[in-house]
C-alpha positions in Angstrom: 140.4 170.7 -0.7 140.3 174.1 1.3 143.8 174.9 -0.1 142.7 174.0 -3.8 141.6 177.5 -4.8 143.6 179.6 -2.8 145.7 181.6 -5.6 147.4 183.9 -2.5 148.0 184.1 1.0 144.7 183.8 2.8 143.7 184.5 6.5 141.3 181.9 7.6 139.2 183.0 10.9 137.4 180.1 12.8 135.5 181.3 15.9 136.6 180.0 19.5 132.7 178.5 19.9 133.3 176.5 16.5 133.6 173.0 19.0 131.6 169.9 18.3 130.8 169.2 21.7 128.2 171.7 22.7 128.3 171.6 26.1 131.6 173.6 26.5 129.9 176.5 25.5 129.4 179.0 28.0 125.3 179.6 28.4 125.1 183.1 27.8 122.1 185.3 27.9 121.0 188.0 25.1 124.3 189.6 24.2 126.3 187.0 25.8 125.3 188.1 29.0 126.0 186.5 32.4 123.2 186.0 34.6 123.6 186.4 38.1 120.9 183.8 40.3 122.4 182.9 43.4 119.1 181.8 44.9 119.4 179.1 47.5 122.9 179.4 47.3 124.9 178.2 50.6 129.2 178.4 49.9 131.6 178.1 52.1 135.3 179.9 50.8 138.9 179.8 52.1 140.2 183.5 52.1 144.2 184.9 52.2 144.7 188.4 51.8 148.0 189.7 51.6 148.6 193.5 52.3 152.2 194.7 51.1 153.4 198.6 51.9 157.0 198.5 50.3 158.7 196.0 52.2 156.2 195.0 54.7 153.9 192.5 55.0 151.2 190.8 56.3 149.1 187.6 55.5 145.4 187.2 56.5 143.9 183.7 56.6 140.4 182.5 57.6 137.3 180.4 56.4 133.8 182.1 55.9 130.2 181.2 54.5 128.2 183.0 52.2 124.8 182.0 52.1 121.9 183.6 49.7 118.9 185.2 51.8 116.4 186.9 49.5 115.7 188.8 46.7 113.9 192.1 47.0 114.0 195.7 45.1 116.4 194.1 42.4 118.6 193.5 45.0 120.0 190.2 46.2 120.7 189.5 50.2 123.5 187.5 51.7 124.8 186.4 55.1 128.5 186.0 55.4 129.8 184.7 59.3 133.1 183.8 59.7 133.4 179.8 60.1 137.0 179.8 61.5 139.9 181.2 63.6 141.7 183.8 61.9 145.4 183.5 61.4 148.0 186.1 60.8 151.1 185.6 59.1 150.5 181.6 59.4 150.1 181.6 63.0 146.7 181.9 64.9 146.5 185.1 66.2 147.7 185.5 69.6 148.9 189.1 70.4 146.9 190.8 72.6 146.0 193.5 69.7 145.3 191.1 67.4 143.5 188.7 69.7 141.0 192.0 70.9 140.6 192.9 67.2 139.5 189.4 66.5 137.0 188.9 69.1 135.9 192.3 69.2 134.8 191.8 65.3 132.5 189.0 66.3 130.1 191.8 67.0 129.7 192.0 63.0 128.7 188.3 62.4 126.7 187.5 60.9 126.7 190.3 58.7 124.2 191.2 55.9 125.3 192.7 52.7 123.1 193.6 49.3 124.3 193.0 45.9 122.8 194.2 42.4 121.8 192.4 39.8 125.5 192.2 38.2 126.9 190.8 41.2 128.5 194.0 42.6 128.0 194.9 46.0 126.0 197.5 47.4 125.4 198.2 50.9 125.9 196.7 54.4 122.3 196.0 55.5 122.3 195.2 59.2 124.4 198.1 60.8 121.4 198.2 63.2 121.9 195.1 65.3 125.8 195.6 65.8 124.9 198.0 69.2 122.7 194.8 70.3 125.4 192.3 69.7 127.4 194.3 71.9 126.9 193.6 75.0 127.3 190.2 74.9 130.7 190.3 72.8 131.8 193.0 75.7 131.2 190.2 78.5 133.0 187.4 76.6 136.2 189.7 75.9 136.5 190.8 79.9 135.8 186.9 81.0 139.5 186.9 79.1 141.0 190.0 79.2 141.3 193.1 81.6 143.3 196.3 81.9 143.7 199.9 80.6 144.2 198.5 77.0 141.3 196.5 77.0 139.4 199.5 78.5 140.5 201.8 75.4 140.0 199.3 73.2 136.3 199.0 73.8 135.8 202.6 74.1 136.8 202.6 70.7 134.7 200.2 69.4 132.4 201.5 71.2 132.7 204.9 69.8 132.7 203.4 66.0 129.4 201.6 66.7 127.9 204.7 67.7 128.7 206.4 64.3 126.6 204.4 61.4 128.4 206.0 58.7 131.8 205.6 59.9 131.0 202.0 60.3 129.7 201.8 57.1 132.4 203.2 55.3 135.1 200.7 57.0 132.9 198.0 56.3 132.6 198.8 52.5 136.5 198.4 52.5 136.4 194.9 53.4 138.3 193.0 50.5 137.0 189.6 50.6 133.3 191.1 50.2 134.7 193.7 47.0 136.7 190.8 45.4 133.7 188.0 45.9 131.2 190.7 44.5 133.3 192.8 41.7 130.1 193.2 39.5 131.5 190.5 36.4 127.4 189.5 35.7 127.3 191.7 32.4 126.8 191.5 28.4 130.4 191.2 27.4 129.3 191.6 23.5 130.2 189.6 20.5 133.7 190.0 21.1 133.5 188.7 24.8 135.2 191.5 26.3 134.0 194.7 28.2 135.9 197.9 29.3 134.8 200.2 32.1 135.6 201.6 35.3 136.1 199.9 38.8 136.9 201.1 41.9 138.4 199.5 44.7 139.4 200.2 48.7 143.0 200.2 48.4 143.2 202.9 50.3 141.5 204.8 53.0 139.6 207.5 51.4 135.7 208.3 50.8 136.2 208.2 47.1 138.0 205.1 46.1 140.5 204.9 43.3 139.3 204.6 39.8 140.5 202.0 37.6 139.8 201.5 33.9 139.7 197.9 33.6 139.0 195.2 30.5 137.4 191.9 31.4 137.6 188.8 29.1 135.2 186.1 29.4 136.2 183.0 27.8 132.9 181.7 25.9 134.5 178.0 26.1 134.4 176.0 29.6 137.9 174.9 30.8 138.7 170.8 31.2 137.6 171.7 34.9 134.0 172.7 33.6 134.8 176.5 34.8 133.9 179.7 33.2 137.3 181.4 32.9 136.9 185.4 33.3 140.1 187.8 33.7 140.5 191.5 34.2 143.6 193.9 33.8 143.9 197.3 33.9 145.1 200.6 35.4 145.1 203.2 37.7 143.0 206.0 36.0 142.4 208.6 38.5 142.7 212.5 38.2 144.3 212.6 42.0 148.1 212.6 42.0 150.0 210.1 44.5 150.6 213.3 46.9 146.4 213.5 46.7 146.2 210.1 48.1 148.8 210.1 50.5 146.9 213.5 52.1 143.5 211.4 51.8 141.9 213.8 49.2 138.5 213.0 48.0 139.0 214.9 44.8 142.0 216.3 42.8 143.7 219.4 44.2 144.6 221.0 41.1 142.1 222.1 38.8 142.5 221.6 35.1 140.4 221.5 32.1 142.4 218.4 30.7 143.7 216.7 33.8 146.6 214.6 33.8 145.6 211.1 34.6 147.6 209.5 37.4 148.5 205.6 36.5 150.9 204.5 39.1 148.7 201.9 39.9 147.4 198.5 38.4 144.9 195.9 38.9 144.1 192.2 37.9 141.6 189.6 38.5 140.6 186.6 37.9 137.2 184.7 38.2 136.4 180.9 37.6 133.1 180.0 37.7 130.7 177.2 38.5 130.3 175.9 34.8 126.3 175.0 35.8 125.8 177.4 38.8 127.9 180.4 37.3 128.8 181.0 41.0 132.2 181.7 41.8 134.4 178.7 42.5 138.0 180.8 43.0 138.4 184.2 42.2 141.7 186.2 42.7 142.4 189.5 42.9 145.5 191.8 42.6 145.6 195.6 43.2 148.1 198.2 43.9 148.7 201.7 44.0 151.9 204.4 44.6 151.9 206.3 47.5 155.1 206.8 49.4 155.6 203.3 48.6 154.0 200.8 46.3 150.7 199.3 48.6 149.6 196.2 47.0 146.5 194.0 48.0 146.2 190.3 46.8 143.4 188.4 47.7 142.6 184.9 47.2 139.3 183.2 47.3 137.9 179.3 47.2 135.4 177.1 47.2 135.8 174.5 50.4 134.3 171.5 49.3 133.0 169.5 52.3 132.8 165.7 51.8 
């Protein structure tokens, strides 16, 4: 019957949201916005981080919990705590350098962070307590280890703890935190797509590289009742490969119309719980060209405990 009156070729547009089962529709707010409502949540995640520099690759695995604490001044506060041992390249860390790094990192946990209303990481909130924790952590370290290596390592930790700005910068570079709190709770508009600039701490630089990323949300939940969000983009920064290698916070060449460096890419995929809208799993892949390509891959997945 639809075709009866067609005398020439026509194109029919059927909206993605035209479904009979309305339960499959994502519960958007105004402007197809996604609300960040983490109140009273407590989630446990398994985390896998791969760091590749050319042909050199390391894999880090651990488990962590993320607990909502409070909302204050339009910010959400969370407590993050590691709940397992650390595994490096599928083996529990056992070399002295790795063990020292793991043991001394306990001074950071539980870690408190603040996150804005878009679900984007804002700041580390409990740096002042690390010094108080250090004496107990140091005592535990010296129960297991001794010697010059331990002394030197502990002195380095104490120096970092005495410089809050340096410590804050290091913690802001945490790949797990930055991936989980990427800032996806926005208005996606009538086309369910948004484009914007994002930064990610793939290199050790006080000014993070910029990536131009398009985020797209599926207005329908999938067969597992999950909300799918995918983002793709490329590096979009005035700094050259040479600038990044030399840790320059800005381009060393000043031009009216600078040629943008796009030697890098970023992809992120979120699967959100269809009811709570909180992440069930997140996958991020970010790269940048230095002397060799550096690539970070982060995979996060909820651990369901029965």
